[in-house]
Steps between C-alpha positions, in 0.01 A plus 500: 500500500476635862389231739383537858797308637775608255596843391653556162836575663501145660410338165788686327744401776407130465531518124854642542611204721793300354475144370830312547542150356808286430591472133494124537135517598419732203706315240450137604140529613264326261161582643156572366344762723212720380555877506304534825690213664829665400380829650407325824851346526674823403285703737606267786868507382487880506422478877840332570741728670872484428593374846236227519633152583165320469164559340235675691128450451358781290153611601336672212158634442370389164375858454855631574662247257254602231561871554880452483498273196226676310245213504131587524396387847123431469537293187796292615433421866404132455743466207790625712411247772511232226841627380646470849370138514644414158832666600510291821454185288779582253860399536823538306828294467809696612863397503627515862779761512842333488358153433376283214179440683162627373234575757125537444405832671154645562458872459308570819432317834148469637320815410231605745190713435314665783131417466350834586751717312691509183837445665726221371812395682769348277855386552737395228623138524817485709681303226503825294725677757831444313350672195353799681673573830852626588595537133852654470563440130350351189154663554259724322299785656232724371203701635172318512351792299708391195288181445157636595430649158586176326185310386635158421666228710757474224592864512577483871723194444669672204555812701669301782712301264628809320549691821710208634742537209519882513838503676648283222366726230360240267268194501 
């Protein structure tokens, strides 16, 4: 696919971005996200830079997101908007690092859609910062490209779980 706004080189670059998540988030997370919802979260996580100390709002064109993730744009425009809404409504219980407290955390904060364009602005919920920012140990990283060929929400979860145990050598 060669879009007006994105060249093939840009698409390949974005697919090669690294997803970095704490192993606690991968192993303890009991969540039920659809395949597209997982791709939205992982796409945003791939935009985090190693030195970031807080989450930035990611402005993404729905067309760009579809090109990078391999989703057909025309057929999924309204469905993708619905997926963002559903994702904004979902939450997950996480153990607070270093405590015995569980916190209910939303995935994203107040997504915004520009009326006259297909641009969505999304920021991850700030309570996810301990699981995604400034990770020095006990984390898993992989290229976004590694999960884009997977066609099931379960295969993405299984890939992340197995990848998180790779350094141990067994699961």
